[in-house]
gemmi code that builds the backbone of each chain (N, CA, C; Angstrom):
import gemmi

chains = {
    "A": [
        ("MET", (249.745, 17.695, 0.594), (248.585, 17.680, 0.346), (247.952, 17.841, 1.932)),
        ("ALA", (247.100, 18.644, 2.245), (246.305, 18.156, 3.475), (246.075, 16.808, 3.773)),
        ("LYS", (245.911, 16.511, 4.919), (245.236, 15.194, 5.100), (243.879, 14.749, 4.890)),
        ("PRO", (243.542, 13.889, 4.016), (242.183, 13.938, 3.398), (240.954, 13.856, 4.744)),
        ("ARG", (239.889, 14.838, 4.798), (239.172, 14.523, 5.994), (237.785, 14.644, 5.207)),
        ("PRO", (237.373, 13.261, 5.399), (235.727, 13.013, 4.910), (234.636, 13.748, 5.611)),
        ("ARG", (233.642, 14.218, 4.978), (232.665, 14.993, 5.438), (231.193, 14.355, 4.921)),
        ("VAL", (230.452, 13.908, 5.654), (229.353, 13.206, 5.409), (227.925, 13.627, 6.140)),
        ("LYS", (226.929, 14.068, 5.015), (225.778, 14.605, 5.580), (224.321, 13.343, 5.538)),
        ("LEU", (223.955, 13.305, 6.794), (222.808, 12.458, 6.530), (221.881, 12.911, 7.723)),
        ("PRO", (220.715, 12.360, 7.774), (219.617, 13.068, 8.747), (219.976, 12.046, 9.889)),
        ("LYS", (219.722, 13.028, 11.036), (219.989, 12.217, 12.664), (218.848, 11.416, 12.641)),
        ("THR", (217.833, 11.490, 12.063), (216.495, 10.569, 12.532), (216.023, 10.520, 11.337)),
        ("ALA", (214.958, 9.131, 11.304), (214.643, 8.847, 10.221), (213.275, 7.947, 10.553)),
        ("SER", (212.194, 7.733, 9.841), (211.299, 6.545, 10.203), (211.695, 5.509, 9.444)),
        ("ALA", (211.114, 4.255, 10.181), (211.433, 2.861, 9.718), (210.973, 3.002, 8.040)),
        ("GLY", (212.065, 2.228, 7.163), (211.577, 2.218, 5.877), (211.942, 3.139, 4.832)),
        ("GLU", (212.019, 4.724, 5.402), (212.486, 5.613, 4.607), (213.696, 5.674, 3.986)),
        ("VAL", (213.478, 6.483, 2.888), (214.888, 6.045, 1.852), (215.345, 7.545, 1.955)),
        ("ILE", (216.958, 7.627, 2.722), (217.342, 8.758, 3.035), (218.351, 8.906, 2.204)),
        ("THR", (218.713, 10.531, 1.911), (219.723, 10.766, 1.005), (221.127, 10.854, 1.779)),
        ("ILE", (222.228, 10.448, 1.100), (223.430, 10.631, 1.888), (224.192, 11.155, 0.631)),
        ("LYS", (225.119, 12.381, 1.381), (225.984, 13.369, 0.541), (227.310, 12.772, 1.363)),
        ("THR", (228.493, 12.720, 0.787), (229.843, 12.615, 1.339), (230.823, 13.407, 0.262)),
        ("LEU", (231.693, 13.599, 0.793), (232.769, 14.866, 0.251), (234.148, 14.412, 1.261)),
        ("ILE", (235.171, 14.408, 0.450), (236.566, 13.870, 1.044), (237.778, 15.001, 0.442)),
        ("ASN", (238.415, 15.684, 0.815), (239.361, 16.574, -0.010), (240.649, 15.544, -0.410)),
        ("HIS", (241.039, 15.527, -1.407), (241.577, 14.810, -2.028), (241.951, 14.820, -3.828)),
        ("VAL", (243.494, 15.390, -3.759), (243.967, 15.697, -5.492), (243.090, 15.054, -6.492)),
        ("MET", (243.139, 13.954, -6.220), (242.976, 12.926, -7.393), (243.505, 13.052, -8.514)),
        ("GLU", (244.991, 12.795, -8.460), (246.133, 12.997, -9.135), (245.530, 12.062, -10.343)),
        ("SER", (245.433, 12.512, -11.718), (244.958, 11.417, -12.628), (246.215, 10.822, -13.480)),
        ("GLY", (247.145, 11.021, -13.280), (248.474, 10.186, -13.840), (248.528, 10.950, -15.280)),
        ("GLN", (247.769, 12.078, -15.625), (247.788, 12.715, -17.253), (248.817, 13.911, -17.179)),
        ("ARG", (249.118, 14.244, -16.051), (249.435, 15.853, -15.904), (251.133, 15.127, -15.464)),
        ("LYS", (251.743, 16.628, -16.353), (253.414, 16.504, -16.285), (253.513, 17.781, -15.230)),
        ("ASP", (255.081, 17.412, -14.772), (255.544, 18.845, -13.685), (256.094, 19.701, -14.817)),
        ("LYS", (256.805, 20.655, -14.327), (257.457, 21.632, -15.132), (258.600, 21.071, -15.928)),
        ("GLU", (259.103, 19.740, -15.541), (260.457, 19.295, -16.062), (259.788, 18.299, -16.937)),
        ("GLY", (258.230, 18.159, -17.098), (258.059, 17.264, -18.470), (257.547, 15.989, -18.144)),
        ("LYS", (257.962, 15.623, -16.931), (257.747, 14.092, -15.970), (256.425, 14.060, -15.848)),
        ("PRO", (255.999, 13.078, -16.035), (254.526, 12.621, -15.410), (254.459, 12.588, -14.195)),
        ("ILE", (253.157, 12.884, -13.456), (252.920, 13.274, -12.359), (252.402, 11.896, -11.818)),
        ("PRO", (252.868, 11.022, -11.092), (252.373, 10.012, -10.999), (250.991, 9.660, -10.366)),
        ("ARG", (250.255, 8.758, -10.630), (248.622, 8.969, -10.221), (248.486, 8.593, -8.924)),
        ("GLN", (247.719, 9.707, -8.384), (247.082, 9.043, -6.735), (245.638, 9.690, -6.934)),
        ("ILE", (245.020, 8.530, -6.504), (243.217, 8.829, -6.658), (242.812, 8.260, -5.469)),
        ("ILE", (241.555, 8.231, -5.090), (240.557, 7.465, -4.239), (240.376, 6.724, -5.078)),
        ("ASN", (240.438, 5.077, -5.102), (239.899, 4.145, -6.215), (238.798, 3.478, -5.743)),
        ("LYS", (238.315, 3.521, -4.524), (237.075, 2.742, -4.015), (236.275, 3.508, -2.700)),
        ("PHE", (235.120, 3.672, -2.762), (234.544, 4.058, -2.015), (233.383, 2.953, -1.497)),
        ("THR", (233.271, 3.074, -0.101), (232.120, 1.951, 0.302), (230.893, 2.744, 1.474)),
        ("CYS", (230.158, 2.123, 1.760), (229.317, 2.513, 2.495), (228.552, 1.545, 3.177)),
        ("GLU", (228.571, 0.935, 4.258), (228.154, -0.287, 5.209), (227.354, 0.154, 6.176)),
        ("PHE", (225.925, -0.438, 6.707), (225.029, 0.059, 7.399), (224.951, -1.444, 8.693)),
        ("ASN", (225.617, -1.280, 9.789), (225.208, -2.110, 10.735), (226.256, -3.514, 10.286)),
        ("GLY", (227.432, -3.177, 9.334), (228.004, -4.294, 8.693), (227.784, -4.627, 7.423)),
        ("THR", (226.558, -4.181, 6.905), (226.259, -4.824, 5.656), (226.298, -3.506, 4.683)),
        ("PRO", (226.882, -4.273, 3.335), (227.319, -3.519, 2.232), (226.194, -2.541, 1.803)),
        ("VAL", (225.955, -1.307, 1.665), (225.056, -0.885, 0.814), (225.171, -0.412, -0.169)),
        ("PHE", (226.035, 0.305, -0.394), (226.413, 1.308, -1.719), (228.184, 1.435, -1.735)),
        ("SER", (228.614, 0.977, -3.008), (230.022, 1.457, -3.096), (230.474, 1.745, -4.507)),
        ("CYS", (231.470, 2.345, -4.816), (231.594, 2.529, -6.268), (233.213, 2.511, -6.651)),
        ("ASP", (233.415, 1.962, -7.758), (235.147, 1.635, -8.094), (235.096, 2.977, -9.283)),
        ("ILE", (236.476, 3.697, -8.523), (236.528, 5.166, -9.180), (237.912, 4.668, -10.071)),
        ("GLU", (237.807, 5.843, -10.968), (238.613, 5.670, -12.222), (239.164, 7.538, -12.170)),
        ("PRO", (240.342, 7.659, -12.862), (240.890, 8.798, -12.533), (240.013, 10.117, -12.912)),
        ("ALA", (239.075, 9.972, -14.090), (238.128, 10.651, -14.179), (237.203, 11.165, -13.247)),
        ("ILE", (237.189, 11.056, -12.154), (236.546, 11.630, -11.158), (237.441, 12.778, -10.602)),
        ("SER", (236.424, 13.967, -10.546), (237.268, 15.437, -10.137), (237.592, 15.296, -8.498)),
        ("ALA", (238.679, 16.382, -8.739), (239.392, 16.287, -7.054), (238.106, 16.523, -5.987)),
        ("ASN", (238.675, 16.296, -5.170), (237.459, 16.551, -3.947), (236.172, 15.675, -4.297)),
        ("PRO", (236.765, 14.426, -4.381), (235.421, 13.393, -4.900), (234.318, 13.708, -3.916)),
        ("TYR", (232.970, 13.695, -4.831), (231.529, 14.176, -3.895), (230.812, 12.984, -4.335)),
        ("PHE", (230.052, 12.128, -3.396), (229.363, 11.194, -3.948), (227.841, 11.430, -2.973)),
        ("GLU", (227.022, 11.244, -3.885), (225.199, 11.568, -3.189), (224.669, 10.251, -3.370)),
        ("PHE", (224.275, 9.265, -2.953), (223.290, 8.330, -2.861), (222.516, 8.194, -2.070)),
        ("THR", (221.678, 7.076, -2.060), (220.239, 6.976, -1.015), (220.546, 5.515, -0.441)),
        ("ALA", (220.007, 5.480, 0.627), (219.933, 4.051, 1.735), (218.461, 4.067, 2.246)),
        ("LYS", (218.316, 2.880, 2.279), (216.549, 2.584, 3.105), (217.255, 1.999, 4.577)),
        ("VAL", (216.670, 2.841, 5.443), (216.778, 2.418, 6.839), (215.947, 1.884, 7.502)),
        ("MET", (215.872, 0.410, 8.045), (214.791, -0.273, 8.912), (215.069, 0.143, 10.208)),
        ("GLU", (216.282, -0.063, 10.669), (216.388, 0.207, 12.308), (217.755, 1.112, 12.330)),
        ("SER", (217.514, 1.493, 13.743), (218.466, 2.505, 14.657), (220.087, 1.898, 13.798)),
        ("GLY", (221.033, 2.323, 13.772), (222.340, 1.643, 13.309), (223.420, 2.805, 13.283)),
        ("LYS", (224.243, 2.554, 12.580), (225.336, 2.670, 12.178), (225.946, 3.100, 10.930)),
        ("PHE", (226.065, 4.020, 10.366), (226.444, 3.830, 8.781), (228.444, 3.971, 9.202)),
        ("LYS", (228.987, 3.080, 8.088), (230.378, 3.336, 7.994), (230.905, 3.683, 6.401)),
        ("PHE", (231.534, 4.693, 6.431), (232.227, 5.069, 5.096), (233.415, 4.833, 5.020)),
        ("SER", (234.051, 4.234, 4.016), (235.294, 4.118, 3.729), (235.828, 4.789, 2.242)),
        ("TRP", (236.851, 5.054, 2.375), (237.556, 5.779, 1.044), (238.817, 4.999, 1.084)),
        ("VAL", (239.411, 4.437, -0.234), (240.936, 3.609, -0.316), (241.485, 4.660, -0.899)),
        ("ASP", (242.718, 4.985, -0.518), (243.700, 5.917, -1.435), (244.348, 5.037, -2.235)),
        ("ASP", (244.902, 5.312, -3.647), (245.952, 4.650, -4.267), (247.086, 4.317, -3.658)),
        ("ASN", (247.646, 4.896, -2.303), (248.626, 4.974, -1.456), (248.674, 3.969, -0.307)),
        ("GLY", (247.344, 3.170, -0.510), (247.194, 2.068, 0.553), (246.268, 2.553, 1.518)),
        ("GLU", (246.465, 3.677, 1.845), (245.617, 4.153, 2.869), (243.976, 4.194, 2.867)),
        ("THR", (243.334, 3.920, 4.267), (241.940, 4.012, 4.010), (241.538, 5.149, 5.226)),
        ("TYR", (240.591, 5.953, 4.590), (239.781, 6.708, 5.547), (238.301, 6.688, 5.596)),
        ("THR", (238.197, 6.690, 7.081), (236.868, 5.710, 7.573), (236.216, 7.344, 8.124)),
        ("HIS", (234.814, 6.965, 7.941), (234.027, 8.062, 8.942), (232.831, 7.106, 9.275)),
        ("GLU", (232.337, 7.329, 10.453), (231.226, 6.489, 11.252), (230.111, 7.778, 11.813)),
        ("GLN", (229.039, 7.631, 11.535), (227.714, 8.404, 11.600), (226.427, 7.426, 12.154)),
        ("GLY", (225.960, 7.640, 13.379), (224.977, 6.821, 13.457), (223.341, 7.500, 12.888)),
        ("ILE", (222.230, 6.561, 13.023), (220.956, 7.281, 12.695), (220.119, 6.473, 13.368)),
        ("GLN", (219.323, 7.269, 14.034), (218.084, 6.876, 14.912), (216.873, 6.711, 14.129)),
        ("ILE", (215.941, 5.821, 14.735), (214.412, 5.666, 14.027), (213.500, 6.190, 15.116)),
        ("LYS", (212.525, 6.940, 14.169), (211.645, 7.900, 15.070), (210.751, 6.925, 15.475)),
    ],
    "B": [
        ("MET", (285.790, 23.061, -29.812), (285.009, 22.205, -30.912), (284.360, 23.185, -31.694)),
        ("ASN", (285.191, 23.288, -33.250), (284.744, 24.560, -33.974), (283.889, 23.939, -35.488)),
        ("LEU", (282.548, 24.560, -35.083), (281.347, 24.246, -36.251), (281.002, 25.032, -37.351)),
        ("SER", (280.796, 24.683, -38.490), (280.477, 25.193, -39.556), (279.292, 25.973, -39.425)),
        ("ARG", (278.835, 27.030, -40.042), (277.549, 27.608, -40.102), (276.624, 26.273, -40.342)),
        ("ARG", (276.905, 25.882, -41.558), (276.026, 24.643, -41.943), (275.583, 23.583, -40.799)),
        ("GLN", (276.686, 23.053, -40.106), (276.557, 22.101, -39.351), (275.841, 22.684, -38.027)),
        ("VAL", (276.050, 23.867, -37.641), (275.079, 24.385, -36.906), (273.924, 24.233, -37.001)),
        ("LEU", (273.443, 24.417, -38.239), (272.046, 24.724, -38.639), (271.340, 23.211, -38.747)),
        ("THR", (272.050, 22.377, -39.264), (271.673, 20.996, -39.257), (271.258, 20.397, -37.751)),
        ("LEU", (272.155, 20.868, -37.012), (272.068, 20.231, -35.459), (270.813, 20.909, -34.951)),
        ("SER", (270.748, 21.840, -35.234), (269.396, 22.661, -34.376), (268.290, 22.143, -35.017)),
        ("ALA", (268.149, 22.019, -36.455), (267.172, 21.318, -37.024), (266.701, 19.946, -36.081)),
        ("SER", (267.476, 19.274, -35.960), (267.157, 18.060, -35.769), (266.957, 18.179, -34.126)),
        ("ALA", (267.360, 19.111, -33.454), (267.318, 18.801, -32.259), (265.380, 19.665, -31.923)),
        ("VAL", (265.225, 20.303, -33.064), (263.747, 20.560, -33.000), (263.027, 19.667, -33.289)),
        ("ALA", (263.314, 18.681, -33.870), (262.374, 17.844, -34.889), (262.339, 16.774, -33.850)),
        ("VAL", (263.299, 16.426, -32.738), (263.275, 15.537, -31.878), (262.373, 16.208, -30.658)),
        ("ALA", (262.595, 17.386, -30.254), (261.767, 18.150, -29.486), (260.079, 17.936, -29.873)),
        ("ALA", (259.950, 18.080, -31.166), (258.640, 18.140, -31.628), (257.816, 16.581, -31.251)),
        ("THR", (258.801, 15.602, -31.728), (258.210, 14.337, -31.708), (258.025, 13.940, -30.234)),
        ("GLY", (258.962, 14.146, -29.345), (258.934, 14.278, -28.025), (257.406, 14.947, -27.342)),
        ("LEU", (257.154, 15.901, -27.773), (256.182, 16.527, -27.264), (254.876, 16.266, -27.675)),
        ("GLY", (254.919, 15.662, -28.706), (254.045, 15.413, -29.754), (252.316, 15.365, -28.971)),
        ("PRO", (251.732, 14.701, -29.727), (250.577, 14.500, -28.813), (250.385, 13.884, -27.223)),
        ("SER", (250.561, 14.874, -26.172), (250.658, 14.511, -24.978), (249.735, 13.460, -24.163)),
        ("VAL", (248.616, 13.745, -24.830), (247.349, 12.693, -24.467), (246.880, 11.960, -25.240)),
        ("VAL", (246.966, 11.019, -24.964), (246.186, 9.629, -25.967), (244.956, 9.512, -25.671)),
        ("PHE", (243.795, 9.987, -26.500), (242.204, 9.904, -26.184), (242.231, 8.403, -26.538)),
        ("ALA", (241.081, 8.279, -25.593), (240.075, 6.734, -25.984), (239.510, 6.826, -26.932)),
        ("ASP", (239.419, 5.703, -27.895), (238.691, 5.926, -28.856), (237.442, 4.940, -28.517)),
        ("ALA", (236.276, 5.118, -29.831), (235.134, 4.351, -29.506), (235.809, 2.708, -29.091)),
        ("ALA", (236.630, 2.396, -30.006), (236.531, 0.799, -29.700), (237.334, 0.566, -28.180)),
        ("ALA", (237.786, 1.488, -27.844), (237.723, 0.896, -26.258), (237.089, 1.003, -25.290)),
        ("THR", (236.021, 1.985, -25.899), (234.825, 2.245, -25.000), (233.631, 0.961, -25.279)),
        ("GLU", (233.621, 0.673, -26.609), (233.319, -0.484, -26.821), (233.622, -2.017, -25.853)),
        ("LYS", (234.743, -2.034, -25.767), (235.585, -3.079, -25.268), (235.066, -2.959, -23.840)),
        ("SER", (235.136, -1.747, -22.990), (234.385, -1.685, -21.567), (233.141, -2.232, -21.467)),
        ("ILE", (232.452, -1.725, -22.532), (230.895, -2.068, -22.579), (230.743, -3.575, -22.352)),
        ("ALA", (231.390, -3.998, -23.404), (231.545, -5.420, -23.671), (231.751, -6.382, -22.323)),
        ("ALA", (232.947, -5.869, -21.666), (233.205, -6.428, -20.424), (232.628, -6.298, -19.293)),
        ("PHE", (231.715, -5.233, -19.235), (230.978, -5.208, -18.161), (229.626, -5.989, -18.470)),
        ("THR", (229.072, -5.967, -19.304), (227.616, -6.554, -19.732), (227.963, -7.417, -20.096)),
        ("GLY", (229.020, -8.432, -20.259), (229.278, -9.836, -20.645), (228.963, -10.298, -22.362)),
        ("GLY", (228.992, -9.119, -23.069), (228.837, -9.119, -24.310), (227.252, -9.123, -24.859)),
        ("LYS", (226.544, -8.580, -23.692), (225.119, -8.443, -24.084), (224.958, -6.846, -24.666)),
        ("SER", (223.883, -6.928, -25.604), (223.874, -5.500, -26.214), (222.813, -4.932, -25.427)),
        ("PRO", (223.337, -3.628, -24.973), (222.331, -3.110, -23.704), (220.943, -2.093, -24.432)),
        ("ALA", (220.009, -2.482, -24.022), (218.678, -1.675, -24.371), (218.426, -0.577, -23.757)),
        ("THR", (217.616, 0.404, -24.606), (217.452, 1.536, -23.996), (216.415, 1.701, -22.716)),
        ("GLY", (216.221, 2.692, -22.477), (214.967, 2.788, -21.262), (215.662, 2.571, -19.905)),
        ("LYS", (214.695, 2.545, -18.713), (215.057, 2.330, -17.648), (215.945, 3.622, -16.997)),
        ("ILE", (216.944, 3.692, -17.188), (218.478, 4.382, -17.122), (218.476, 5.793, -17.544)),
        ("THR", (218.250, 6.802, -16.884), (218.440, 8.278, -17.104), (219.724, 8.687, -16.570)),
        ("LEU", (220.416, 9.187, -17.609), (221.740, 10.059, -17.419), (221.377, 11.520, -17.081)),
        ("ASN", (221.960, 12.212, -16.407), (221.458, 13.663, -16.074), (223.122, 13.949, -15.984)),
        ("ALA", (223.102, 15.514, -17.308), (224.748, 15.873, -17.566), (224.271, 17.038, -17.819)),
        ("PRO", (225.090, 17.986, -17.679), (224.920, 19.475, -18.477), (225.073, 19.200, -19.992)),
        ("GLU", (224.103, 20.143, -20.913), (224.458, 20.077, -22.008), (225.630, 20.669, -22.539)),
        ("ILE", (225.739, 21.934, -21.503), (227.062, 22.758, -22.175), (227.969, 22.568, -20.711)),
        ("ALA", (229.180, 22.199, -20.414), (230.030, 21.931, -19.084), (230.919, 23.400, -19.655)),
        ("GLU", (230.939, 24.301, -18.760), (232.077, 25.599, -18.863), (233.205, 24.960, -18.410)),
        ("ASN", (233.774, 24.421, -17.359), (234.634, 23.733, -16.859), (234.761, 22.220, -16.900)),
        ("GLY", (235.900, 21.694, -17.701), (235.802, 19.967, -17.541), (236.382, 19.424, -16.515)),
        ("ASN", (236.726, 20.365, -15.414), (237.431, 19.636, -14.530), (236.547, 19.112, -13.380)),
        ("THR", (235.388, 19.591, -13.378), (233.778, 19.298, -12.411), (232.653, 19.396, -13.294)),
        ("VAL", (232.356, 18.315, -13.704), (231.001, 18.195, -14.484), (230.349, 17.332, -13.719)),
        ("PRO", (228.846, 18.076, -13.117), (228.164, 17.070, -12.195), (227.382, 16.210, -13.004)),
        ("ILE", (227.347, 14.819, -12.682), (226.492, 14.015, -13.317), (225.851, 13.035, -12.238)),
        ("SER", (224.702, 12.884, -12.925), (224.025, 11.772, -11.825), (222.957, 10.664, -12.981)),
        ("VAL", (222.902, 9.625, -12.247), (222.227, 8.629, -12.929), (220.876, 8.300, -11.818)),
        ("SER", (219.949, 7.671, -12.627), (219.010, 6.881, -11.772), (218.328, 5.898, -12.329)),
        ("VAL", (218.147, 4.893, -11.976), (217.293, 3.869, -12.744), (216.103, 3.387, -12.385)),
        ("ASP", (215.095, 3.009, -13.056), (213.773, 2.715, -12.703), (213.892, 1.168, -12.182)),
        ("SER", (213.649, 1.294, -10.795), (213.940, -0.265, -10.287), (213.040, 0.090, -8.987)),
        ("GLU", (212.879, -1.239, -8.716), (211.707, -1.521, -7.275), (212.845, -1.548, -6.102)),
        ("MET", (213.922, -2.125, -6.665), (214.945, -2.188, -5.418), (214.348, -3.076, -4.455)),
        ("THR", (214.113, -4.385, -4.656), (213.963, -5.240, -3.596), (214.763, -6.434, -4.050)),
        ("LYS", (214.786, -7.499, -3.104), (215.680, -8.731, -2.900), (215.630, -9.514, -4.204)),
        ("ASP", (214.442, -9.432, -5.064), (214.206, -10.059, -6.112), (214.719, -9.469, -7.348)),
        ("SER", (214.489, -8.096, -7.265), (214.681, -7.172, -8.566), (215.257, -6.035, -7.934)),
        ("TYR", (216.492, -6.127, -8.458), (217.394, -4.577, -8.032), (218.228, -4.410, -8.938)),
        ("VAL", (218.863, -3.204, -9.091), (219.935, -2.910, -10.049), (221.282, -3.260, -9.288)),
        ("GLN", (222.262, -4.012, -9.892), (223.379, -4.381, -9.224), (224.319, -3.337, -9.465)),
        ("SER", (224.691, -2.821, -10.712), (225.988, -1.837, -10.761), (225.420, -1.168, -12.077)),
        ("VAL", (226.122, 0.331, -12.028), (225.789, 1.283, -13.245), (227.202, 1.725, -13.300)),
        ("MET", (227.705, 1.490, -14.671), (228.700, 1.980, -15.044), (229.037, 3.266, -16.079)),
        ("VAL", (229.670, 4.313, -15.444), (229.766, 5.502, -16.494), (231.063, 5.292, -17.339)),
        ("LEU", (230.865, 5.910, -18.475), (232.040, 5.751, -19.516), (232.021, 7.314, -20.284)),
        ("ALA", (233.400, 7.854, -20.668), (233.474, 8.937, -21.682), (234.140, 8.238, -22.426)),
        ("GLU", (233.630, 8.715, -23.549), (234.356, 8.210, -25.073), (235.229, 8.803, -25.481)),
        ("GLY", (235.238, 10.321, -24.939), (236.680, 11.323, -25.263), (237.732, 11.219, -24.271)),
        ("ASN", (237.414, 10.444, -23.336), (238.835, 10.846, -22.201), (239.795, 10.254, -22.787)),
        ("PRO", (241.169, 10.325, -21.801), (242.344, 9.833, -22.240), (241.705, 7.771, -21.861)),
        ("ASN", (241.170, 7.531, -20.865), (240.603, 6.300, -20.585), (239.226, 6.793, -20.280)),
        ("PRO", (238.652, 5.478, -20.982), (237.031, 5.870, -21.232), (236.142, 5.596, -19.711)),
        ("GLY", (236.911, 4.765, -18.741), (236.398, 4.350, -17.439), (236.257, 5.641, -16.907)),
        ("VAL", (235.080, 5.896, -16.057), (234.881, 6.879, -15.173), (234.566, 6.402, -13.920)),
        ("ILE", (233.180, 5.612, -13.547), (232.854, 5.323, -12.035), (232.114, 4.128, -12.230)),
        ("THR", (232.140, 3.118, -11.569), (231.248, 2.170, -11.456), (230.708, 2.145, -9.967)),
        ("PHE", (228.891, 2.152, -10.083), (228.115, 2.495, -8.685), (227.855, 1.069, -8.787)),
        ("ASN", (228.148, 0.621, -6.996), (227.264, -0.512, -7.073), (226.486, -0.771, -6.034)),
        ("PHE", (225.084, -0.777, -6.297), (223.953, -0.712, -5.619), (223.531, -2.094, -4.809)),
        ("SER", (222.665, -1.821, -3.794), (221.913, -3.036, -3.347), (220.552, -2.695, -2.913)),
        ("PRO", (219.983, -3.913, -2.531), (218.477, -3.550, -2.505), (218.346, -2.790, -0.850)),
        ("MET", (219.426, -2.307, 0.056), (219.432, -1.583, 0.789), (219.456, 0.122, 0.315)),
        ("SER", (219.600, -0.308, -1.104), (220.147, 1.401, -1.395), (218.127, 2.214, -1.298)),
        ("GLY", (217.821, 1.280, -1.620), (216.205, 1.992, -1.599), (215.723, 2.447, -3.001)),
        ("GLU", (216.573, 3.148, -3.593), (216.479, 3.562, -4.706), (218.090, 3.609, -5.581)),
        ("ALA", (217.798, 3.408, -7.035), (219.551, 3.426, -7.737), (219.410, 4.773, -8.263)),
        ("THR", (219.933, 5.841, -7.704), (220.276, 7.014, -8.052), (221.534, 7.303, -7.194)),
        ("ALA", (222.606, 7.613, -7.968), (223.756, 8.373, -7.344), (224.245, 9.657, -8.157)),
        ("THR", (224.673, 10.529, -7.773), (225.282, 11.811, -8.146), (226.995, 11.680, -7.595)),
        ("THR", (227.703, 12.179, -8.451), (229.166, 12.571, -8.370), (229.690, 13.587, -9.437)),
        ("ARG", (231.030, 14.039, -9.557), (231.338, 15.032, -10.360), (232.660, 14.178, -11.133)),
        ("MET", (232.361, 14.801, -12.406), (233.430, 14.380, -13.282), (234.439, 14.872, -14.049)),
        ("ARG", (235.285, 14.679, -14.600), (236.502, 15.638, -15.410), (236.174, 14.994, -16.680)),
        ("LEU", (236.059, 15.813, -17.717), (235.820, 15.390, -19.179), (236.971, 16.433, -19.898)),
        ("ALA", (237.836, 15.724, -20.954), (238.736, 16.218, -21.427), (238.328, 17.109, -22.751)),
        ("LYS", (237.462, 16.710, -23.433), (236.777, 17.665, -24.424), (235.214, 17.571, -24.798)),
        ("THR", (234.614, 17.777, -25.679), (233.328, 17.389, -25.478), (233.137, 16.352, -26.438)),
        ("GLN", (232.318, 15.710, -25.715), (232.510, 14.126, -25.619), (230.991, 13.454, -25.602)),
        ("ASN", (230.847, 12.027, -25.866), (229.376, 11.502, -25.229), (230.000, 11.013, -23.588)),
        ("VAL", (228.705, 10.929, -22.931), (229.015, 10.226, -21.446), (227.986, 9.056, -21.740)),
        ("VAL", (228.371, 7.730, -21.483), (227.515, 6.801, -21.475), (227.169, 6.107, -20.071)),
        ("ALA", (226.060, 5.720, -19.756), (225.991, 4.983, -18.797), (224.806, 3.609, -18.749)),
        ("ILE", (225.765, 2.700, -17.900), (224.873, 1.300, -18.637), (224.595, 0.700, -17.186)),
        ("ALA", (223.274, 0.434, -17.197), (222.885, -0.602, -15.782), (222.683, -1.573, -16.065)),
        ("LYS", (223.225, -2.592, -15.115), (223.292, -4.010, -15.284), (222.168, -4.541, -13.978)),
        ("MET", (221.132, -4.972, -14.231), (220.376, -5.616, -13.347), (220.837, -6.930, -12.667)),
        ("ASN", (219.852, -7.668, -11.378), (220.367, -8.675, -10.816), (220.030, -9.774, -11.834)),
        ("ASP", (219.086, -9.532, -12.783), (218.392, -10.515, -13.837), (219.167, -10.579, -14.881)),
        ("GLY", (220.562, -9.944, -15.099), (221.504, -9.916, -16.107), (220.978, -9.112, -17.441)),
        ("SER", (219.803, -8.223, -17.311), (219.544, -7.512, -18.409), (220.254, -5.996, -18.222)),
        ("VAL", (220.618, -5.643, -19.584), (221.621, -4.175, -19.396), (220.636, -3.270, -20.178)),
        ("PHE", (220.748, -1.890, -19.484), (220.243, -0.592, -20.230), (221.062, 0.294, -20.423)),
        ("MET", (220.990, 1.057, -21.223), (221.938, 2.416, -21.585), (221.138, 3.611, -21.872)),
        ("ASP", (222.155, 4.515, -21.400), (221.687, 6.086, -21.820), (223.186, 6.739, -22.364)),
        ("LYS", (222.763, 7.478, -23.121), (224.087, 8.223, -23.618), (223.566, 9.876, -24.028)),
        ("LYS", (224.585, 10.832, -23.546), (224.482, 12.259, -23.426), (225.798, 12.516, -23.935)),
        ("LEU", (225.280, 13.711, -24.887), (226.718, 14.441, -25.487), (226.881, 15.850, -24.232)),
        ("VAL", (228.185, 15.972, -23.995), (228.415, 17.228, -23.491), (229.294, 17.781, -23.822)),
        ("LYS", (228.841, 19.196, -24.006), (230.177, 20.116, -24.838), (230.751, 20.557, -23.652)),
        ("VAL", (232.169, 20.689, -23.734), (233.130, 21.304, -23.017), (233.748, 22.220, -23.174)),
        ("THR", (233.719, 23.559, -22.441), (234.210, 24.775, -23.154), (235.915, 24.622, -22.736)),
        ("ILE", (236.317, 24.398, -21.354), (237.602, 24.009, -21.059), (237.918, 22.676, -20.686)),
        ("GLY", (238.989, 21.976, -21.316), (239.183, 20.766, -20.737), (239.628, 20.261, -19.425)),
        ("GLY", (239.219, 19.137, -18.859), (239.811, 18.685, -17.609), (240.850, 18.025, -17.148)),
        ("CYS", (242.036, 17.364, -18.362), (242.922, 16.187, -18.295), (244.075, 16.839, -18.758)),
        ("GLY", (244.661, 17.596, -17.371), (246.029, 17.846, -17.293), (246.247, 18.888, -18.758)),
        ("GLY", (247.745, 18.607, -18.898), (247.992, 19.220, -20.280), (248.624, 20.726, -20.168)),
    ],
}
model = gemmi.Model(1)
for chain_id, residues in chains.items():
    chain = gemmi.Chain(chain_id)
    for i, (resn, *xyz) in enumerate(residues, 1):
        res = gemmi.Residue()
        res.name, res.seqid = resn, gemmi.SeqId(i, " ")
        for name, pos in zip(("N", "CA", "C"), xyz):
            atom = gemmi.Atom()
            atom.name, atom.element = name, gemmi.Element(name[0])
            atom.pos, atom.b_iso = gemmi.Position(*pos), 0.0
            res.add_atom(atom)
        chain.add_residue(res)
    model.add_chain(chain)
structure = gemmi.Structure()
structure.add_model(model)
structure.setup_entities()
């Protein structure tokens, strides 16, 4: 599997108090644990089980993910920005790895 | 070892029987009871009211592997009144749980979009929990042409 690479889309600037839309995507197989290989053995589950978004250290949005989420999980959500700062996104894999991405936003 | 024709036949018949039971229904689907249980665990036993929450899902999903869904809850999203979390359940999947979105007053709006898997035609349920403990529910039937859960 290719190494998961997060992609995040959010505006570079916003006015104070504006509600912005954030779109995130990460490439991941999201193996559900329900499928079987050619020999009929179950393929072990490996999914992203948690996604979190923080702004300047404060949690904004998170989700607990089950195997019913499609491969290459996509999340779209909103955040209200009052000040310039940095968003931190993290995806937690079943294998214990965490993939993170940081992106800043400026107040006009 | 010499086998009579009769022995060979009984052996192969039992082999077929074993294979059939082994292969049986390879995927066990969640039933309504499992879904009810998850709902009760999420709401703390409260029965959800209708309204406030909207679940958007396609009426017909051609491919059950990626079904776009979005939820939005009518709320001010202030420190005193906001949506804590929204749980999405699929009644006919191997496991009813799909995703739980956790919001905060910093979310601005209680909306979220993602893509989910649906094994077959079934009801998708979304339940919102407010910070004051009240719960709201919405339900949509999604018809699936090609299922999306392995097999």
